[in-house]
C-alpha positions in Angstrom: -35.3 60.5 -6.2 -36.5 57.8 -3.0 -39.1 59.0 -1.0 -37.9 58.7 3.1 -40.8 60.3 5.0 -39.4 58.7 8.3 -38.0 61.5 9.4 -41.6 63.1 9.8 -43.1 60.0 11.3 -40.9 60.4 14.2 -40.7 64.1 15.0 -44.4 64.9 14.2 -48.4 63.1 14.6 -49.5 60.6 17.0 -46.6 58.9 18.8 -48.2 55.6 19.7 -48.7 55.1 16.1 -46.0 56.3 14.7 -44.0 54.2 17.3 -45.9 51.1 16.8 -45.4 51.8 13.0 -41.3 52.0 13.5 -42.1 49.4 15.9 -43.2 46.5 14.0 -41.0 46.3 11.1 -37.6 46.5 14.3 -39.7 43.2 16.1 -39.9 41.4 12.8 -36.2 41.9 12.0 -35.4 40.8 15.4 -37.4 37.7 14.7 -35.8 37.0 11.9 -32.3 37.7 13.4 -33.3 35.1 16.1 -34.5 32.7 13.4 -31.2 33.1 11.9 -28.9 32.6 14.5 -31.4 29.4 16.2 -31.5 27.7 13.0 -28.1 26.3 13.2 -29.2 25.1 16.9 -32.0 23.6 15.7 -30.8 21.9 12.8 -27.2 20.9 14.8 -29.4 19.6 17.8 -32.0 17.7 15.9 -29.4 16.3 13.2 -26.3 15.8 14.8 -26.9 15.4 18.4 -26.7 17.7 21.8 -22.7 17.0 22.1 -23.2 19.5 18.9 -26.1 21.6 20.3 -23.8 22.4 22.7 -20.8 23.0 20.8 -22.9 25.8 19.0 -24.6 27.5 22.1 -23.2 26.9 25.9 -20.1 28.4 26.1 -19.3 29.0 22.1 -22.4 31.8 22.3 -21.5 33.6 25.3 -17.9 34.3 23.8 -19.1 35.2 20.4 -21.1 37.5 22.2 -18.9 39.3 24.6 -16.8 39.9 21.5 -19.0 40.8 19.0 -21.0 42.9 22.0 -18.3 44.9 22.6 -17.2 45.9 19.0 -21.3 46.3 18.3 -22.0 48.3 21.4 -19.0 50.7 20.8 -19.8 51.6 17.1 -23.7 52.0 18.4 -22.3 55.7 19.5 -22.5 56.3 15.5 -26.2 55.3 15.8 -27.0 58.0 18.3 -25.1 60.8 17.2 -26.4 60.5 13.4 -30.1 59.8 14.9 -29.1 63.5 16.7 -27.9 65.0 13.0 -30.9 63.4 11.4 -33.2 65.2 13.6 -31.4 68.6 13.4 -31.1 68.2 9.5 -27.3 68.3 9.6 -25.9 66.4 6.6 -22.2 67.3 7.2 -22.0 65.3 10.5 -24.7 62.7 9.5 -21.5 61.9 6.4 -18.9 62.4 8.8 -20.2 59.9 11.3 -21.6 57.6 8.7 -18.0 56.9 7.5 -16.5 57.5 10.2 -19.0 54.2 11.6 -17.7 52.2 8.4 -14.0 52.7 8.9 -14.5 52.1 12.4 -16.3 48.4 11.8 -13.3 47.3 8.9 -10.7 48.1 11.1 -12.3 46.7 14.6 -12.9 43.3 12.2 -9.4 42.6 11.4 -8.4 43.3 15.1 -11.0 40.6 16.1 -10.6 38.4 13.7 -7.2 37.5 15.0 -8.0 37.8 18.0 -10.7 35.3 18.3 -9.0 32.5 15.8 -5.8 32.9 17.9 -7.4 32.7 21.9 -10.1 30.4 21.1 -9.1 27.5 22.7 -7.8 29.2 25.8 -11.2 30.7 26.1 -12.5 27.5 25.9 -10.5 25.7 28.5 -10.6 28.9 30.8 -15.1 28.7 30.6 -14.6 24.8 31.9 -15.6 23.9 28.3 -15.9 19.7 28.9 -13.1 18.3 26.8 -15.5 16.3 24.4 -16.7 19.6 23.2 -13.8 21.3 22.4 -13.1 20.2 19.1 -16.4 21.1 17.8 -16.2 24.3 20.0 -12.9 25.8 18.7 -14.0 24.7 14.6 -17.2 26.6 14.8 -15.7 29.8 17.0 -12.7 30.6 13.8 -15.1 30.1 11.1 -17.3 32.5 12.7 -15.1 35.1 13.4 -12.5 34.4 10.0 -16.0 36.4 8.9 -16.7 39.2 11.5 -15.8 41.7 9.3 -19.5 40.6 7.3 -21.3 40.4 10.8 -19.7 44.4 11.8 -21.0 45.7 9.2 -24.3 44.1 8.3 -25.1 45.6 12.5 -23.5 48.7 11.9 -25.4 49.4 8.7 -28.8 48.3 9.5 -28.5 49.9 13.3 -28.0 53.5 10.8 -30.4 52.8 8.5 -33.2 52.3 12.1 -31.7 55.7 13.7 -32.8 57.7 10.5 -36.4 56.1 10.6 -35.7 53.4 8.1 -36.5 49.9 9.8 -38.1 48.4 6.9 -35.0 47.6 4.4 -33.0 46.0 7.3 -36.0 43.6 8.0 -36.7 43.0 4.0 -32.8 42.3 4.2 -32.9 39.7 6.9 -35.8 37.6 5.4 -33.6 36.9 2.6 -30.7 36.1 4.8 -32.6 33.9 7.2 -33.8 31.6 4.8 -30.3 31.7 2.8 -28.5 31.0 6.6 -31.6 27.3 7.0 -31.1 26.0 3.4 -27.2 26.5 3.6 -27.5 24.6 6.9 -29.6 21.8 5.7 -27.7 21.6 2.8 -24.2 21.7 4.3 -25.5 19.3 7.2 -27.9 16.6 6.1 -26.4 16.6 1.7 -22.2 17.3 2.7 -22.7 15.7 6.4 -20.4 18.9 7.8 -22.2 19.1 11.1 -20.8 22.0 13.5 -18.5 23.4 10.8 -21.5 23.5 8.1 -23.3 25.5 10.7 -21.0 27.8 10.8 -20.4 28.5 7.3 -24.0 29.1 6.5 -23.9 31.6 9.2 -20.8 33.6 7.7 -22.3 33.3 4.3 -25.5 34.5 5.1 -24.1 37.2 7.0 -21.9 38.4 3.8 -24.8 38.4 1.8 -27.2 40.4 4.4 -23.8 43.1 5.0 -23.7 43.7 0.9 -27.3 44.5 0.7 -26.7 47.0 3.5 -23.9 48.3 1.9 -25.6 49.1 -1.3 -28.6 50.3 0.2 -26.2 53.4 2.0 -25.1 53.9 -1.3 -27.8 54.3 -3.5 -29.7 56.5 -0.7 -30.3 60.3 -1.9 -31.3 61.5 1.2 -29.4 63.3 4.1 -27.4 59.7 4.2 -25.2 58.4 1.8 -21.8 56.2 1.7 -19.7 57.0 -0.7 -17.1 54.0 -0.8 -14.1 56.0 -1.2 -14.9 59.0 1.7 -14.4 55.9 4.2 -12.4 57.1 7.1 -12.2 58.5 10.1 -13.4 62.0 11.0 -11.7 63.0 14.0 -14.8 65.0 16.2 -17.3 62.2 14.5 -14.5 59.5 16.0 -14.5 61.3 19.5 -18.2 61.2 19.8 -18.6 57.5 19.0 -16.1 56.8 21.3 -17.7 59.2 23.9 -20.8 57.5 23.3 -20.2 53.8 22.3 -17.5 53.0 24.7 -19.6 53.2 27.8 -22.4 50.9 25.8 -20.2 48.2 24.9 -18.6 48.3 28.4 -21.9 47.7 29.2 -22.1 45.1 26.6 -19.1 43.1 27.6 -20.3 43.1 31.1 -23.1 41.8 30.2 -21.7 39.0 28.6 -18.9 38.6 31.2 -21.3 37.8 34.0 -22.9 35.7 31.6 -19.6 33.7 31.0 -19.2 33.3 34.6 -22.9 32.1 34.7 -21.9 29.5 31.9 -18.8 28.7 33.7 -20.9 27.2 36.8 -23.5 25.6 34.6 -20.5 23.5 32.9 -20.1 21.9 35.9 -23.3 20.0 35.8 -22.6 18.2 32.4 -24.0 18.5 28.9 -27.3 17.9 29.9 -27.2 21.4 31.4 -25.0 23.0 28.8 -27.8 21.5 26.1 -30.7 22.7 28.5 -29.3 26.5 29.0 -28.5 26.5 25.1 -31.8 25.4 24.2 -33.6 28.2 26.9 -31.4 30.8 25.4 -32.7 30.4 22.1 -36.5 30.7 23.3 -35.5 33.3 26.2 -34.7 35.7 22.8 -38.0 35.2 21.8 -38.9 37.7 24.4 -35.7 39.7 24.2 -36.1 40.3 20.6 -39.3 42.3 21.4 -38.0 43.6 24.3 -34.7 44.9 22.3 -36.7 46.4 19.5 -39.0 49.0 22.0 -35.6 49.6 23.2 -34.5 50.8 19.7 -37.9 52.6 19.1 -37.7 54.4 21.7 -33.7 55.6 21.3 -34.7 56.2 17.8 -37.3 58.7 18.5 -35.5 60.4 21.6 -32.5 60.7 19.5 -34.2 62.6 16.7 -36.6 64.5 18.9 -33.8 65.5 20.9 -31.8 66.5 18.0 -35.0 68.6 17.2 -35.5 69.9 20.4 -38.8 68.4 21.0 -38.4 67.3 24.8 -42.2 67.2 25.5 -42.7 64.0 22.9 -39.6 62.5 23.5 -41.1 62.1 27.7 -44.3 60.9 25.7 -42.5 58.5 24.1 -40.7 57.2 27.1 -44.2 56.6 28.9 -46.1 54.9 25.4 -43.2 53.0 25.1 -42.9 51.3 29.0 -46.2 50.5 28.6 -46.8 48.5 25.6 -43.2 46.7 26.1 -44.8 45.8 29.7 -47.8 44.3 28.3 -45.6 42.2 26.3 -43.9 41.3 28.7 -46.8 39.8 30.1 -48.0 38.1 27.5 -44.8 36.2 27.0 -44.6 35.3 30.4 -48.0 33.3 30.2 -46.7 31.6 26.7 -43.9 30.0 28.1 -45.7 29.2 31.2 -48.3 27.1 28.9 -46.3 26.1 26.1 -42.4 25.9 26.9 -42.5 22.7 26.5 -43.4 22.0 22.9 -40.6 24.7 21.8 -37.5 22.7 23.8 -39.0 20.3 21.2 -37.5 21.9 18.7 -34.1 21.7 19.8 -33.9 18.4 21.9 -35.8 14.9 22.0 -33.9 14.5 25.5 -36.0 14.6 28.2 -34.0 15.2 30.9 -32.3 18.2 28.9 -36.3 19.1 28.7 -36.8 18.7 32.2 -33.8 21.3 33.0 -34.9 23.5 30.5 -38.1 24.6 31.6 -37.0 24.0 35.0 -34.8 27.3 34.2 -37.8 28.5 32.3 -40.4 28.9 35.0 -37.2 30.6 37.3 -36.8 33.4 35.0 -39.7 34.4 33.2 -42.3 35.5 35.7 -39.6 38.6 36.2 -39.3 39.5 32.6 -40.9 42.5 32.9 -38.5 43.9 35.5 -36.1 44.5 32.3 -38.3 46.6 30.6 -37.2 49.5 32.5 -33.5 48.7 32.1 -34.2 48.7 28.6 -36.8 51.3 27.7 -34.8 53.7 30.3 -31.3 53.2 29.3 -32.3 53.7 25.6 -34.3 56.5 26.1 -31.2 57.9 28.2 -29.0 56.7 25.8 -30.9 58.4 23.1 -30.0 62.3 24.8 -26.7 61.1 24.6 -26.5 60.5 28.6 -24.6 56.8 28.7 -22.0 56.8 31.5 -24.5 57.0 34.1 -27.0 53.9 32.8 -23.4 51.7 31.9 -22.0 52.0 35.5 -25.7 51.2 37.0 -26.0 47.9 34.8 -22.4 47.3 35.3 -23.2 47.0 39.1 -26.6 46.4 39.5 -26.5 43.2 36.9 -23.1 42.2 36.2 -20.8 42.8 39.1 -23.8 41.5 41.8 -24.2 38.7 39.2 -20.6 37.6 39.8 -20.8 38.3 44.2 -24.0 36.4 43.8 -22.4 33.5 42.1 -19.1 34.0 44.9 -21.1 34.4 47.6 -24.4 32.8 47.9 -24.1 29.7 45.2 -21.5 28.2 47.5 -24.3 29.0 50.7 -26.9 26.4 48.2 -25.1 25.1 45.9 -27.6 24.0 43.0 -28.9 25.2 40.0 -32.1 27.3 41.0 -29.9 29.6 43.5 -27.3 30.2 39.9 -30.6 30.7 37.7 -32.1 33.0 40.7 -29.4 35.8 40.1 -31.1 37.0 36.8 -34.3 38.2 38.7 -32.4 39.4 41.9 -29.9 42.0 39.8 -33.0 42.4 37.2 -34.9 44.0 40.1 -31.8 46.0 42.5 -30.9 47.9 38.7 -34.6 48.7 37.3 -34.9 50.9 40.4 -32.2 52.2 40.0 -33.5 53.1 36.8 -36.5 54.1 37.7 -35.0 56.6 40.4 -32.6 57.9 37.7 -34.5 58.6 35.1 -37.4 60.4 36.9 -34.5 62.8 38.3 -33.0 63.7 35.0 -36.2 64.3 33.3 -37.1 66.6 35.5 -33.7 68.5 35.4 -33.8 68.1 31.6 -37.1 69.9 32.2 -36.4 72.5 33.9 -33.4 73.8 31.4 
């Protein structure tokens, strides 16, 4: 029988040590996830051209993130309830939640495959995608959505493994698939000259391997968490809990990406150079987000399991320690990006105009990274307790709605790239203040009860 000591590590022991032990495999996993995603853009940008770079990033990436983000956010409800039931050692409800999550992934992927393939050209046109990028962008999107089942299965399965304290196996599988993706990119693009289509095929094949590995891991597990293919079905109580917790997260993710699509549409009017710069910036910027997100996942898991075990004081300490670590990390990233940003852009393109625009974006956004620490970690902590509605409202209003209003009303007063980009730090500041106030009120209320 496989030994799985992670539940004791999370609910017992020295918090900062166990938090870091859980965090590092997650951040390494997100690093390889980012490398996995970045391989397409680096290889396409360097060996095909800036038009191809803009095709696999830009509008295409925003649309994919919008649709996939909603479903993954919705399915994340299973992650929260499984972590709570696992902390309480409730095998029956862990089992039902696991199989419901897989059923949800399968049914949802079928729907989104047809939706994504059918609406790809229309979605790209309403985002002002330049005509010279349309053919490659449509091709990439359709191939990606054809394999969306594997994306859903891997994301849901790996999130569930992390929810019960296993952050190592998702990392190992991701490393294997990252290497496979890079090899396939090089072969399909450099040897077979398949361009953007080759990059999309490489991504789908690699995701299929990762989905098979994570499914096998859940089927081989002998702990409270064990997947049986014949038991995959919808359990009403688990489905309702999944939707109750996951729907606000899915809506939050959709609003995030919808506001980013709105900004992308505004940036598209500046031409191919700006689109390519935004695509490359997004990959560099994601280096920070992968670390911040890993802290958020770790805090959500720690809070969820300790909430299920009734250890409320330990929950609060975990949040404080996590925020401290994340703040230090955000300051380090800001410094590194200011000093070494230009060489990072050279990984994606040698075009000086594109790099200059990208550096302008980096200098406007990076100094405010620390603000998002409070949004990511406090929303994760609240989600771990099952509180998802108010965080969704604060995020959708404070970030998404205000960002759209900024583009509509402020940008026309001073048109330009700087005004558009500045919507990010402004909305982060407002939302961070809202989360701090609400979390302090909520934690006092929970402590008294």
